[in-house]
C-alpha positions as CSV (number, residue, x, y, z in Angstrom):
1,M,-107.9,-33.1,137.0
2,S,-107.6,-29.3,136.8
3,A,-106.1,-27.8,133.6
4,P,-102.6,-26.4,133.6
5,G,-102.1,-22.7,133.2
6,L,-99.9,-19.8,132.1
7,L,-99.8,-16.2,133.3
8,V,-99.1,-13.6,130.6
9,A,-97.3,-10.7,132.3
10,A,-95.0,-7.8,131.7
11,V,-92.9,-5.4,133.8
12,R,-95.2,-2.4,133.0
13,S,-98.5,-1.5,131.3
14,G,-98.4,-0.9,127.6
15,A,-96.0,-3.7,126.8
16,G,-98.5,-5.7,124.7
17,K,-100.0,-8.1,127.3
18,T,-103.5,-7.9,126.0
19,T,-102.9,-8.4,122.3
20,V,-100.5,-11.2,123.1
21,T,-103.0,-12.8,125.4
22,L,-105.8,-12.6,122.9
23,G,-103.7,-13.9,120.1
24,L,-102.5,-16.8,122.2
25,M,-106.0,-17.7,123.3
26,R,-107.3,-17.5,119.8
27,A,-104.4,-19.5,118.3
28,L,-104.9,-22.3,120.9
29,A,-108.6,-22.4,120.4
30,R,-108.1,-22.7,116.7
31,R,-106.1,-25.8,117.4
32,G,-109.2,-27.3,118.9
33,L,-108.2,-26.8,122.5
34,H,-110.6,-25.7,125.2
35,V,-109.1,-22.5,126.5
36,C,-110.4,-20.6,129.6
37,G,-109.3,-17.0,130.1
38,V,-108.6,-15.4,133.5
39,K,-108.0,-11.7,134.2
40,C,-105.8,-10.8,137.2
41,G,-107.2,-7.9,139.2
42,P,-110.4,-5.8,138.9
43,D,-111.3,-5.5,135.3
44,Y,-114.6,-5.7,133.4
45,I,-113.5,-5.2,129.8
46,D,-110.7,-7.7,129.2
47,P,-112.8,-10.8,130.3
48,A,-115.3,-10.0,127.5
49,F,-112.4,-10.0,125.0
50,H,-111.2,-13.3,126.5
51,A,-114.7,-14.8,126.0
52,A,-114.8,-13.6,122.4
53,A,-111.3,-15.2,121.7
54,T,-112.0,-18.5,123.4
55,G,-115.8,-19.0,123.2
56,R,-115.9,-19.5,127.0
57,D,-116.6,-17.2,129.9
58,S,-113.6,-15.6,131.6
59,L,-113.2,-14.9,135.3
60,N,-111.3,-12.4,137.5
61,L,-108.8,-13.5,140.2
62,D,-107.6,-10.8,142.6
63,S,-105.5,-11.4,145.7
64,W,-106.4,-8.2,147.5
65,T,-110.1,-8.7,147.5
66,M,-110.3,-12.5,147.4
67,E,-109.3,-14.9,150.1
68,P,-107.1,-17.9,149.0
69,E,-110.1,-20.2,149.3
70,L,-112.1,-18.2,146.9
71,L,-109.1,-17.9,144.5
72,A,-108.9,-21.7,144.5
73,Q,-112.6,-22.2,144.0
74,L,-112.7,-19.8,141.0
75,A,-109.5,-21.3,139.5
76,L,-111.1,-24.7,139.8
77,R,-114.1,-23.5,137.9
78,A,-111.9,-21.9,135.3
79,S,-110.1,-25.2,134.7
80,E,-113.2,-27.4,134.5
81,D,-113.6,-28.9,131.0
82,A,-110.6,-26.9,129.9
83,D,-107.3,-28.0,128.4
84,I,-105.4,-24.9,129.4
85,V,-106.0,-21.7,131.4
86,V,-104.5,-18.5,130.0
87,A,-104.3,-15.7,132.6
88,E,-103.7,-12.1,131.7
89,G,-101.8,-10.0,134.3
90,A,-102.5,-6.4,135.2
91,M,-100.0,-3.5,135.1
92,G,-96.5,-4.8,136.0
93,L,-96.1,-8.4,137.3
94,F,-95.2,-7.3,140.9
95,D,-97.4,-4.1,141.0
96,G,-100.0,-4.1,143.7
97,A,-101.3,-2.3,146.8
98,P,-100.3,-2.5,150.5
99,G,-101.4,-5.9,151.9
100,A,-100.2,-9.0,153.7
101,P,-97.8,-11.2,151.8
102,G,-99.6,-12.9,148.9
103,Q,-102.6,-10.5,149.3
104,T,-101.4,-7.4,147.5
105,G,-103.4,-7.6,144.3
106,A,-100.3,-8.2,142.2
107,S,-100.4,-10.7,139.4
108,A,-97.4,-12.4,140.9
109,D,-99.7,-13.4,143.8
110,I,-102.0,-15.3,141.5
111,A,-99.1,-17.1,139.8
112,A,-97.8,-18.0,143.3
113,H,-101.2,-19.2,144.6
114,L,-101.9,-21.4,141.7
115,G,-98.4,-22.4,140.5
116,W,-98.9,-21.0,137.0
117,P,-95.6,-20.3,135.2
118,T,-95.2,-16.8,133.8
119,L,-94.7,-15.8,130.2
120,L,-93.0,-12.4,130.3
121,V,-94.0,-10.1,127.4
122,M,-91.0,-7.8,126.8
123,D,-91.4,-4.6,124.7
124,V,-87.8,-4.5,123.4
125,S,-88.3,-1.3,121.3
126,G,-85.4,1.0,122.2
127,Q,-83.2,-1.8,123.7
128,A,-81.5,-5.1,122.7
129,Q,-79.0,-6.9,125.0
130,S,-80.2,-4.9,128.0
131,A,-83.4,-6.9,127.9
132,A,-81.5,-9.8,129.4
133,A,-80.9,-7.8,132.6
134,I,-84.6,-7.1,133.0
135,A,-85.6,-10.7,132.3
136,R,-83.0,-12.0,134.8
137,G,-84.2,-9.6,137.4
138,V,-87.7,-10.8,137.0
139,A,-86.6,-14.4,137.3
140,L,-84.8,-13.7,140.5
141,H,-87.1,-11.1,142.1
142,D,-89.7,-13.4,143.7
143,A,-88.9,-17.0,144.6
144,R,-92.6,-17.9,144.6
145,V,-92.9,-17.1,140.8
146,K,-91.6,-19.4,138.1
147,L,-90.6,-17.7,134.9
148,A,-91.4,-20.0,132.0
149,G,-89.6,-17.7,129.6
150,V,-89.9,-14.6,127.5
151,L,-91.8,-13.4,124.4
152,L,-90.2,-10.5,122.7
153,N,-92.5,-7.8,121.4
154,R,-92.1,-4.9,119.0
155,V,-89.0,-6.3,117.4
156,G,-87.6,-4.0,114.7
157,S,-85.5,-6.4,112.6
158,E,-83.9,-9.8,112.4
159,R,-80.7,-8.3,113.8
160,H,-82.6,-6.7,116.7
161,R,-84.3,-10.1,117.5
162,R,-81.0,-12.0,117.5
163,L,-79.2,-9.5,119.7
164,A,-82.0,-9.5,122.4
165,Q,-82.7,-13.3,122.2
166,E,-79.1,-14.4,122.4
167,A,-78.5,-12.2,125.4
168,I,-81.5,-13.5,127.2
169,E,-80.8,-17.1,126.4
170,A,-77.2,-16.6,127.6
171,V,-78.5,-16.0,131.1
172,G,-80.5,-19.3,131.0
173,I,-84.0,-17.9,130.1
174,K,-86.0,-19.4,127.3
175,V,-87.3,-17.2,124.5
176,F,-90.5,-18.5,123.0
177,G,-90.7,-16.2,120.1
178,A,-90.5,-12.6,118.8
179,L,-93.3,-10.5,117.4
180,P,-92.4,-7.8,114.9
181,R,-93.6,-4.2,115.2
182,D,-97.1,-3.7,113.8
183,G,-98.9,-0.5,114.3
184,G,-102.1,-1.8,112.8
185,I,-103.2,-4.2,115.6
186,A,-103.8,-1.8,118.4
187,L,-107.2,-2.1,120.2
188,P,-109.3,1.1,120.5
189,E,-109.5,2.7,123.9
190,R,-111.7,5.1,125.8
191,H,-111.6,6.6,129.3
192,L,-112.1,3.4,131.4
193,G,-109.8,1.2,129.2
194,L,-110.5,-0.6,125.9
195,V,-113.6,0.0,123.9
196,Q,-115.9,-2.9,124.9
197,A,-115.7,-6.2,123.0
198,G,-119.2,-5.9,121.7
199,E,-118.5,-2.4,120.3
200,T,-115.2,-3.3,118.6
201,R,-115.7,-3.4,114.9
202,E,-114.7,-6.7,113.1
203,L,-113.5,-8.2,116.4
204,A,-113.4,-11.8,115.0
205,S,-111.2,-10.7,112.2
206,L,-108.9,-8.8,114.5
207,L,-108.6,-11.8,116.9
208,D,-107.7,-14.0,113.9
209,R,-105.0,-11.6,112.9
210,L,-103.6,-11.6,116.4
211,A,-103.7,-15.4,116.3
212,D,-101.9,-15.5,112.9
213,R,-99.1,-13.5,114.4
214,I,-98.7,-15.9,117.3
215,D,-98.8,-18.9,114.9
216,A,-96.1,-17.3,112.7
217,H,-93.7,-16.1,115.4
218,V,-94.2,-18.1,118.6
219,D,-93.3,-21.7,119.5
220,L,-96.8,-22.8,120.7
221,D,-95.8,-26.4,121.3
222,A,-93.1,-25.2,123.7
223,L,-95.6,-22.9,125.5
224,L,-98.1,-25.6,125.9
225,A,-95.4,-27.8,127.4
226,A,-94.5,-25.1,129.8
227,A,-98.0,-24.7,131.2
228,A,-98.4,-26.1,134.7
229,G,-100.0,-25.7,138.1
230,G,-103.7,-25.1,138.9
231,P,-105.8,-25.8,142.0
232,R,-104.7,-29.1,143.6
233,G,-106.6,-31.0,146.2
234,V,-109.5,-28.6,146.1
235,A,-113.0,-29.9,146.5
236,R,-115.8,-27.9,144.9
237,G,-117.4,-25.6,147.4
238,P,-119.5,-22.5,147.5
239,L,-118.2,-19.1,146.2
240,D,-117.9,-16.7,149.1
241,V,-119.3,-13.5,147.5
242,P,-122.0,-11.0,148.4
243,R,-125.3,-12.9,148.7
244,P,-127.8,-12.8,145.8
245,P,-130.0,-9.7,146.3
246,G,-133.0,-11.8,145.4
247,G,-134.2,-15.1,144.1
248,R,-134.9,-13.7,140.6
249,I,-132.6,-10.7,139.8
250,A,-133.2,-8.2,137.0
251,V,-129.8,-7.2,135.7
252,A,-129.3,-4.3,133.3
253,R,-127.1,-5.3,130.4
254,D,-126.3,-3.3,127.2
255,E,-123.6,-0.8,126.0
256,A,-124.4,1.5,129.0
257,F,-124.5,-1.2,131.7
258,S,-122.0,-4.0,131.1
259,F,-119.7,-4.0,134.2
260,F,-121.1,-7.1,135.9
261,Y,-118.5,-9.5,137.2
262,P,-118.8,-13.0,135.7
263,H,-117.9,-14.6,139.1
264,L,-120.8,-12.8,140.8
265,C,-123.2,-14.0,138.1
266,R,-121.9,-17.5,138.4
267,A,-122.0,-17.5,142.2
268,W,-125.6,-16.2,142.3
269,R,-126.7,-18.8,139.9
270,E,-125.0,-21.6,141.8
271,A,-126.8,-20.3,144.9
272,G,-130.1,-20.9,143.1
273,A,-130.9,-17.3,141.9
274,K,-132.2,-16.7,138.4
275,I,-130.8,-13.8,136.4
276,A,-133.0,-11.9,134.0
277,F,-131.2,-9.4,131.7
278,F,-132.9,-6.4,130.3
279,S,-131.7,-3.4,128.3
280,P,-132.4,0.2,129.5
281,L,-131.1,1.5,126.1
282,A,-133.8,-0.5,124.4
283,D,-136.3,1.2,126.8
284,Q,-137.0,-2.0,128.7
285,A,-138.1,-1.9,132.3
286,P,-136.9,-4.4,134.9
287,P,-139.1,-7.6,134.5
288,E,-142.0,-7.5,136.8
289,D,-141.5,-11.2,137.8
290,C,-138.2,-10.3,139.5
291,D,-137.7,-9.5,143.2
292,A,-134.5,-7.4,143.0
293,C,-132.9,-5.2,140.4
294,W,-129.2,-4.6,139.8
295,L,-127.8,-1.8,137.7
296,P,-124.2,-2.5,137.0
297,G,-121.6,0.1,136.1
298,G,-120.7,0.9,132.5
299,Y,-121.0,4.0,130.3
300,P,-124.3,5.8,131.0
301,E,-122.4,9.1,130.5
302,L,-122.0,8.2,126.8
303,H,-125.7,7.4,126.5
304,A,-127.3,9.9,128.9
305,G,-129.6,11.4,126.3
306,R,-131.1,8.0,125.3
307,L,-131.5,7.0,129.0
308,A,-133.3,10.2,129.8
309,A,-135.6,9.6,126.9
310,A,-136.3,5.9,127.9
311,G,-139.6,6.6,129.6
312,S,-140.6,2.9,129.9
313,F,-137.3,2.1,131.6
314,L,-137.4,5.0,134.0
315,E,-141.0,4.6,135.0
316,G,-140.7,0.9,135.3
317,L,-137.6,1.3,137.5
318,R,-139.4,3.7,139.8
319,R,-142.4,1.4,140.0
320,F,-140.1,-1.6,140.8
321,A,-138.2,0.4,143.5
322,A,-141.5,1.1,145.3
323,T,-141.8,-2.5,146.5
324,R,-138.5,-4.3,145.7
325,P,-134.7,-3.6,146.3
326,V,-132.8,-1.8,143.6
327,H,-129.0,-1.4,143.8
328,G,-126.7,0.6,141.5
329,E,-122.9,0.4,141.1
330,C,-121.0,3.3,139.6
331,G,-122.8,4.0,136.4
332,G,-125.8,2.4,137.8
333,Y,-125.6,4.7,140.8
334,M,-125.4,7.7,138.5
335,T,-128.5,6.5,136.8
336,L,-130.4,6.2,140.1
337,G,-129.7,9.9,140.8
338,R,-131.6,13.0,139.8
339,T,-129.3,14.3,137.0
340,L,-126.3,13.3,135.0
341,T,-124.3,15.9,133.2
342,D,-122.6,14.6,130.0
343,A,-119.1,15.5,128.6
344,E,-120.6,18.5,126.7
345,G,-122.2,19.9,129.8
346,R,-125.8,18.9,128.9
347,V,-127.8,18.0,132.0
348,H,-130.1,14.9,131.7
349,A,-132.8,13.8,134.1
350,M,-132.3,10.3,135.5
351,A,-134.5,8.1,137.7
352,G,-134.5,10.4,140.7
353,L,-134.6,7.6,143.2
354,L,-131.6,9.0,145.1
355,D,-130.8,12.6,145.8
356,L,-127.7,12.6,143.6
357,A,-126.3,14.7,140.8
358,T,-123.2,13.6,138.9
359,S,-121.1,15.1,136.1
360,F,-118.9,13.8,133.4
361,A,-118.1,17.3,132.3
362,Q,-116.2,17.8,135.5
363,R,-113.8,14.8,135.6
364,K,-111.5,13.4,138.2
365,L,-110.0,9.9,138.3
366,N,-111.0,7.9,141.3
367,L,-109.2,4.5,141.3
368,G,-108.3,1.9,143.9
369,Y,-109.3,-0.9,146.2
370,R,-112.0,-0.4,148.8
371,R,-113.5,-2.1,151.8
372,A,-117.1,-1.3,152.5
373,R,-119.0,-1.8,155.8
374,L,-122.7,-1.7,155.1
375,S,-124.5,1.1,157.0
376,S,-127.9,-0.7,157.2
377,D,-129.6,-3.9,156.1
378,C,-130.0,-4.0,152.3
379,A,-130.0,-6.3,149.4
380,L,-126.3,-7.0,149.6
381,G,-126.2,-8.0,153.3
382,A,-126.9,-6.9,156.9
383,A,-125.8,-3.8,158.7
384,G,-122.1,-4.2,159.5
385,D,-121.3,-6.8,156.9
386,E,-118.1,-6.0,155.1
387,L,-117.4,-6.3,151.3
388,A,-114.2,-5.9,149.3
389,G,-114.0,-4.3,145.9
390,H,-112.8,-1.2,144.1
391,E,-113.7,2.1,142.5
392,F,-112.7,3.2,139.0
393,H,-114.5,6.3,137.5
394,Y,-113.9,9.7,136.1
395,A,-117.4,11.2,136.9
396,T,-117.7,13.5,139.8
397,I,-120.4,14.1,142.4
398,V,-122.1,17.5,142.1
399,S,-124.4,16.9,145.1
400,E,-125.1,13.9,147.2
401,K,-127.6,14.1,150.1
402,G,-129.0,11.4,152.3
403,P,-127.9,8.5,154.6
404,P,-124.9,6.6,153.2
405,F,-124.9,3.2,151.7
406,A,-121.7,2.2,153.4
407,A,-118.5,3.4,155.2
408,V,-115.4,2.7,153.1
409,T,-111.7,2.5,153.6
410,D,-109.0,2.1,151.0
411,A,-105.7,0.2,150.8
412,Y,-103.7,3.0,152.3
413,S,-105.8,4.1,155.3
414,Q,-108.1,2.7,157.9
415,E,-110.0,5.9,158.1
416,E,-113.6,5.4,157.2
417,R,-115.6,7.8,155.0
418,P,-119.3,7.6,154.0
419,A,-120.0,6.3,150.5
420,G,-123.1,6.2,148.4
421,L,-126.7,6.7,149.4
422,R,-129.8,4.7,150.5
423,E,-133.4,5.7,150.3
424,G,-136.1,3.2,151.1
425,L,-135.3,0.0,149.2
426,V,-132.9,1.8,146.8
427,T,-129.1,1.7,147.4
428,G,-126.1,2.7,145.4
429,S,-122.5,3.9,145.3
430,F,-119.4,4.1,143.1
431,F,-118.1,1.0,144.9
432,H,-117.9,-2.2,142.9
433,A,-118.4,-5.2,145.1
434,M,-116.3,-8.3,144.4
435,T,-116.3,-10.4,147.5
436,K,-117.5,-10.4,151.1
437,K,-114.9,-10.4,153.8
438,K,-114.4,-13.6,155.7
439,G,-116.2,-14.1,158.9
440,R,-119.2,-11.9,157.9
441,R,-122.6,-13.1,156.9
């Protein structure tokens, strides 16, 4: 039996989804329940907070990059040995990108695919009875999505709560609770989202405070009773993702390189690959007994000086790349280049394995879904294989010379453009791979 689930969503970003989700996860875990977290859409940071709150790995589910079969397989794994799955939505519930019905990347697609009822977090600051119109609109907007009810957030007073709650309940929508305003529970942020879980001071204490608020102001028993859905009639099968780049893979992991999707790690291990983590910031080279190296994205721009001074890491990486495949995504790609300019304009020498110079002093947001067609055989697949994923970075390219890693399109155009670089056994780009497209090797 798969565990039932709930999707925590809102009509916009900034309504309090993340703090509500973390508080709910922690409160349920403190009751002794086995809780598994899920993040809708491409996101590296929130799943690490989910893991801290629940004690279990979280997973990403995304309807734009993932076929329904892969969504079902990942949801099956999320629900194994769990009592409940708590999914956190992205942006507004119905926000997504152009795509076929059910494949737009909207959190509503995930709720529809898996039958998870939605808990709508409503920031009611600046409104009262009008919240009922919004809740009713959400309930009626998409017949595929079941609205379990509403959780009021940022309530100013008992009178404020009563006005909003009575209006919402008058249109037949359940209110599970109301959280008062509290400016002291905000999570710190930086340019790619929240400060990472491992860097957040006194995270355990903060999670317990969030759980205390949920315990005090939310009907948890009613929420548990509302949970439903999950993968039904799904037999365990392989995860259709980019193939493991090797049998034993060296993966950089520290504060500079942490954007490694849990579902990729899990899929590669299920395929028989071994994962060996190492820390460039600790001046560790890729382990010599590995046959491929993966440099994930992260925040190398915040640690460029330390990376430039990490002689054992850089020399070891160059030695590794002479005989074995190395791939870098986003921050990892920047590290494979010749130079990285930090926010203060200081230029730092990087590995020099690709003819690339990047800058964080010159910033421009690049964000969105991507499809990538591999330009040549490499560690991720054969020439012509297609991957689906995304870009999210502020760093800019100062110079980029050499044959491309792939040809990419986005959600709004079929026009291909070159992306990334390849040189010998070394490849990289700002593209983050999530899945391979169906029908390809």
